[in-house]
Structures are given as structure tokens and as C-alpha cells.
DSSP file (Angstrom, degrees, kcal/mol; ACC not computed):
  #  RESIDUE AA STRUCTURE BP1 BP2  ACC     N-H-->O    O-->H-N    N-H-->O    O-->H-N    TCO  KAPPA ALPHA  PHI   PSI    X-CA   Y-CA   Z-CA
    1    1 A M              0   0    0      0, 0.0     2,-0.3     0, 0.0    45,-0.1   0.000 360.0 360.0 360.0 138.0   -8.0  -20.3  -25.6
    2    2 A T        -     0   0    0     43,-0.2     2,-0.4     2,-0.0    45,-0.0  -0.567 360.0-172.9 -76.8 139.3   -6.1  -17.1  -24.7
    3    3 A R        -     0   0    0     -2,-0.3     2,-0.4    42,-0.2    42,-0.2  -0.999   7.3-167.0-136.5 132.9   -5.0  -16.8  -21.1
    4    4 A A  E     -A   44   0A   0     40,-2.8    40,-2.9    -2,-0.4     2,-0.4  -0.978   4.6-161.7-121.8 133.2   -3.4  -13.7  -19.5
    5    5 A T  E     -AB  43  65A   0     60,-0.6    60,-3.3    -2,-0.4     2,-0.4  -0.943  11.0-174.2-116.6 134.2   -1.7  -13.8  -16.1
    6    6 A F  E     -AB  42  64A   0     36,-2.9    36,-2.3    -2,-0.4     2,-0.6  -0.947  23.9-142.5-128.1 145.8   -1.1  -10.7  -14.0
    7    7 A N  E     -AB  41  63A   0     56,-2.9    56,-2.4    -2,-0.4     2,-0.5  -0.948  18.4-173.6 -99.1 125.6    0.7   -9.9  -10.8
    8    8 A V    >   +     0   0    0     32,-3.5     3,-2.1    -2,-0.6    -2,-0.0  -0.770   5.2 178.5-121.9  83.0   -1.4   -7.2   -9.0
    9    9 A A  T 3  S+     0   0    0     -2,-0.5    -1,-0.1    52,-0.5    32,-0.1   0.776  78.2  57.6 -59.9 -29.9    0.9   -6.3   -6.1
   10   10 A D  T 3  S+     0   0    0     51,-0.2     2,-1.0    -3,-0.1    -1,-0.3   0.310  78.3  99.2 -89.0  11.5   -1.6   -3.7   -4.8
   11   11 A M    <   +     0   0    0     -3,-2.1    -3,-0.1     1,-0.2    29,-0.1  -0.847  44.9 150.2 -91.2  99.8   -4.4   -6.3   -4.5
   12   12 A T        +     0   0    0     -2,-1.0     2,-0.3    28,-0.0    -1,-0.2   0.514  48.2  27.5-116.7  -7.3   -4.0   -6.9   -0.7
   13   13 A C  S  > S-     0   0    0      1,-0.1     4,-2.2     0, 0.0     5,-0.1  -0.903  84.0 -92.1-149.9 174.4   -7.4   -7.8    0.7
   14   14 A A  H  > S+     0   0    0     -2,-0.3     4,-2.5     1,-0.2     5,-0.2   0.841 122.5  56.3 -61.7 -34.2  -10.7   -9.4    0.0
   15   15 A H  H  > S+     0   0    0      2,-0.2     4,-2.4     1,-0.2    -1,-0.2   0.913 106.5  50.2 -64.4 -41.3  -12.2   -6.0   -0.8
   16   16 A C  H  > S+     0   0    0      2,-0.2     4,-2.6     1,-0.2     5,-0.2   0.936 110.5  49.7 -59.6 -47.2   -9.5   -5.6   -3.5
   17   17 A E  H  X S+     0   0    0     -4,-2.2     4,-2.8     1,-0.2     5,-0.2   0.922 111.1  49.0 -58.7 -45.5  -10.3   -9.0   -4.9
   18   18 A K  H  X S+     0   0    0     -4,-2.5     4,-2.4     1,-0.2    -1,-0.2   0.893 111.0  50.3 -62.3 -40.7  -14.0   -8.2   -5.0
   19   19 A T  H  X S+     0   0    0     -4,-2.4     4,-2.3     2,-0.2    -2,-0.2   0.919 112.7  46.0 -64.0 -44.4  -13.3   -4.9   -6.8
   20   20 A I  H  X S+     0   0    0     -4,-2.6     4,-2.5     2,-0.2     5,-0.2   0.927 112.5  49.7 -66.3 -45.0  -11.1   -6.5   -9.4
   21   21 A R  H  X S+     0   0    0     -4,-2.8     4,-2.5    -5,-0.2    -2,-0.2   0.917 112.3  49.2 -59.1 -42.3  -13.6   -9.4  -10.0
   22   22 A G  H  X S+     0   0    0     -4,-2.4     4,-2.3    -5,-0.2    -2,-0.2   0.909 110.8  49.2 -63.5 -43.0  -16.4   -6.9  -10.4
   23   23 A A  H  X S+     0   0    0     -4,-2.3     4,-2.3     2,-0.2    -2,-0.2   0.908 113.8  45.8 -63.5 -42.5  -14.4   -4.7  -12.9
   24   24 A L  H  X S+     0   0    0     -4,-2.5     4,-2.5     2,-0.2     7,-0.2   0.896 112.2  51.2 -68.3 -39.7  -13.5   -7.7  -15.0
   25   25 A S  H  < S+     0   0    0     -4,-2.5    -2,-0.2    -5,-0.2    -1,-0.2   0.892 113.0  45.7 -63.4 -40.2  -17.0   -9.0  -14.9
   26   26 A E  H  < S+     0   0    0     -4,-2.3    -2,-0.2    -5,-0.2    -1,-0.2   0.909 119.2  40.1 -69.8 -42.4  -18.4   -5.7  -16.0
   27   27 A A  H  < S+     0   0    0     -4,-2.3    -2,-0.2     1,-0.2    -1,-0.2   0.798 132.0  24.0 -76.4 -29.6  -15.8   -5.2  -18.8
   28   28 A M  S >< S-     0   0    0     -4,-2.5     3,-2.1    -5,-0.2    -1,-0.2  -0.578  82.9-153.8-139.5  70.4  -15.8   -8.8  -20.0
   29   29 A P  T 3  S+     0   0    0      0, 0.0    -3,-0.1     0, 0.0    -4,-0.1  -0.159  79.3  10.7 -52.6 133.1  -19.1  -10.5  -19.1
   30   30 A G  T 3  S+     0   0    0      1,-0.3     2,-0.1    -5,-0.1    -5,-0.1   0.441  89.4 146.8  82.0  -0.1  -18.8  -14.3  -18.7
   31   31 A V    <   -     0   0    0     -3,-2.1     2,-0.5    -7,-0.2    -1,-0.3  -0.406  53.7-113.9 -70.9 145.4  -15.0  -14.3  -18.7
   32   32 A G        -     0   0    0     13,-0.3    13,-2.8    -2,-0.1     2,-0.4  -0.680  39.6-177.9 -79.0 126.4  -13.2  -17.0  -16.6
   33   33 A V  E     -C   44   0A   0     -2,-0.5     2,-0.4    11,-0.2    11,-0.2  -0.992  13.5-171.7-130.5 133.5  -11.3  -15.3  -13.8
   34   34 A S  E     -C   43   0A   0      9,-2.7     9,-3.0    -2,-0.4     2,-0.4  -0.994   8.5-169.8-123.3 130.6   -9.0  -16.9  -11.2
   35   35 A V  E     -C   42   0A   0     -2,-0.4     2,-0.6     7,-0.2     7,-0.2  -0.979  13.3-172.2-125.0 130.2   -7.7  -14.9   -8.3
   36   36 A D  E  >> -C   41   0A   0      5,-2.9     5,-2.1    -2,-0.4     4,-0.7  -0.896   5.0-173.9-118.7  98.3   -5.0  -15.9   -5.8
   37   37 A L  T >45S+     0   0    0     -2,-0.6     3,-0.7     1,-0.2    -1,-0.1   0.870  80.2  58.4 -60.7 -40.2   -4.9  -13.2   -3.2
   38   38 A A  T 345S+     0   0    0      1,-0.2    -1,-0.2     2,-0.1    -2,-0.0   0.860 117.0  32.3 -61.2 -37.5   -1.9  -14.6   -1.3
   39   39 A S  T 345S-     0   0    0     -3,-0.4    -1,-0.2     2,-0.1    -2,-0.2   0.390 106.6-123.6-100.9   2.9    0.3  -14.5   -4.4
   40   40 A H  T <<5 +     0   0    0     -4,-0.7   -32,-3.5    -3,-0.7     2,-0.4   0.859  61.3 149.1  59.4  37.8   -1.4  -11.3   -5.9
   41   41 A T  E   < -AC   7  36A   0     -5,-2.1    -5,-2.9   -34,-0.2     2,-0.4  -0.869  30.5-174.1-111.5 136.3   -2.1  -13.2   -9.1
   42   42 A V  E     -AC   6  35A   0    -36,-2.3   -36,-2.9    -2,-0.4     2,-0.5  -0.997   4.8-167.4-125.8 127.8   -5.1  -12.8  -11.5
   43   43 A I  E     -AC   5  34A   0     -9,-3.0    -9,-2.7    -2,-0.4     2,-0.4  -0.970   4.1-168.2-116.4 128.7   -5.6  -15.1  -14.4
   44   44 A V  E     -AC   4  33A   0    -40,-2.9   -40,-2.8    -2,-0.5     2,-1.0  -0.963  19.3-144.4-119.6 131.0   -8.1  -14.1  -17.1
   45   45 A E  S    S+     0   0    0    -13,-2.8   -13,-0.3    -2,-0.4     2,-0.3  -0.292  79.4  30.3 -89.0  50.0   -9.3  -16.6  -19.7
   46   46 A E  S    S+     0   0    0     -2,-1.0     2,-0.2   -45,-0.1    -2,-0.2  -0.870 107.0   1.2-171.6-155.8   -9.5  -14.0  -22.5
   47   47 A D     >  -     0   0    0     -2,-0.3     4,-1.7     1,-0.2     5,-0.1  -0.282  48.6-162.2 -56.8 112.9   -8.1  -10.7  -23.8
   48   48 A G  H  > S+     0   0    0     -2,-0.2     4,-2.7     1,-0.2     5,-0.2   0.849  86.1  55.7 -67.0 -36.9   -5.3   -9.6  -21.6
   49   49 A E  H  > S+     0   0    0      1,-0.2     4,-2.2     2,-0.2    -1,-0.2   0.911 109.2  46.6 -65.2 -42.0   -5.3   -5.9  -22.8
   50   50 A K  H  > S+     0   0    0      2,-0.2     4,-2.1     1,-0.2    -1,-0.2   0.890 113.1  49.9 -66.6 -39.2   -8.9   -5.5  -21.9
   51   51 A A  H  X S+     0   0    0     -4,-1.7     4,-2.2     2,-0.2    -2,-0.2   0.914 109.9  50.5 -65.2 -43.2   -8.4   -7.1  -18.5
   52   52 A M  H  X S+     0   0    0     -4,-2.7     4,-2.4     1,-0.2    -2,-0.2   0.926 110.6  49.3 -61.2 -44.8   -5.5   -4.9  -17.8
   53   53 A A  H  X S+     0   0    0     -4,-2.2     4,-2.2     1,-0.2    -1,-0.2   0.894 109.6  52.0 -61.8 -40.7   -7.4   -1.8  -18.7
   54   54 A A  H  X S+     0   0    0     -4,-2.1     4,-0.9     2,-0.2    -1,-0.2   0.901 111.9  45.7 -64.3 -41.3  -10.4   -2.8  -16.5
   55   55 A M  H  <>S+     0   0    0     -4,-2.2     5,-2.2     1,-0.2     3,-0.4   0.893 113.2  49.6 -69.6 -39.2   -8.1   -3.3  -13.5
   56   56 A E  H ><5S+     0   0    0     -4,-2.4     3,-1.8     1,-0.2    -2,-0.2   0.873 103.6  61.3 -65.2 -36.6   -6.3   -0.1  -14.1
   57   57 A E  H 3<5S+     0   0    0     -4,-2.2    -1,-0.2     1,-0.3    -2,-0.2   0.811 104.7  47.9 -61.7 -30.8   -9.6    1.8  -14.4
   58   58 A V  T 3<5S-     0   0    0     -4,-0.9    -1,-0.3    -3,-0.4    -2,-0.2   0.253 130.5 -91.6 -97.0  12.9  -10.5    0.8  -10.8
   59   59 A G  T < 5S+     0   0    0     -3,-1.8    -3,-0.2     1,-0.3     2,-0.2   0.592  82.3 125.6  99.7  12.4   -7.1    1.9   -9.4
   60   60 A Y      < -     0   0    0     -5,-2.2    -1,-0.3   -44,-0.0    -2,-0.1  -0.616  52.9-136.4-103.9 165.6   -4.9   -1.2   -9.5
   61   61 A S        -     0   0    0     -2,-0.2   -52,-0.5     2,-0.0   -51,-0.2  -0.675  26.0-173.6-121.7  74.0   -1.5   -1.7  -11.2
   62   62 A P        -     0   0    0      0, 0.0     2,-0.5     0, 0.0   -54,-0.2  -0.436   7.6-160.7 -71.8 142.1   -1.5   -5.1  -12.9
   63   63 A K  E     -B    7   0A   0    -56,-2.4   -56,-2.9    -2,-0.1     2,-0.1  -0.993  22.3-122.7-121.3 124.1    1.8   -6.3  -14.5
   64   64 A R  E     -B    6   0A   0     -2,-0.5     2,-0.4   -58,-0.2   -58,-0.3  -0.427  23.0-149.8 -68.6 136.6    1.5   -9.0  -17.1
   65   65 A I  E      B    5   0A   0    -60,-3.3   -60,-0.6     1,-0.1    -1,-0.0  -0.903 360.0 360.0-107.3 133.6    3.5  -12.2  -16.3
   66   66 A G              0   0    0     -2,-0.4    -1,-0.1   -62,-0.1   -60,-0.1   0.445 360.0 360.0  78.2 360.0    4.9  -14.3  -19.1
């Protein structure tokens, strides 16, 4: 299974987390998403490029890790 990990430094609060989860859910229905707000980390169990585009579309600046 493909896994993409991102640092999203501008994800700073619960509202940010909800916005990112919503964007990923809309762009990639059913995808597995793990969010760690404290470390600003988002892990997506699928296509990293599509996930990055979805987060950027709602105003965040994800940086791929690894």
C-alpha cells in the first residue's frame, strides 16, 4: 500500500485539522488519513500527489517527508 507523510507546519488548531480531513475526504473518498496536530503531521494511505494538491487547495503548505 502506498503511504505519503507530510509536515503541514501551518496546521495549528482543531479547525485546521478538520479542514484538511474534509479536503482529503472530498478529494479521495474512503482514504485512510492519520493526523497528529501536535507534530503537524498528516499521513495518507494513498496517492501523495493528490493529497498534497487537496491540502494546498484549501490553503495549507504541506511538505512531503521521506
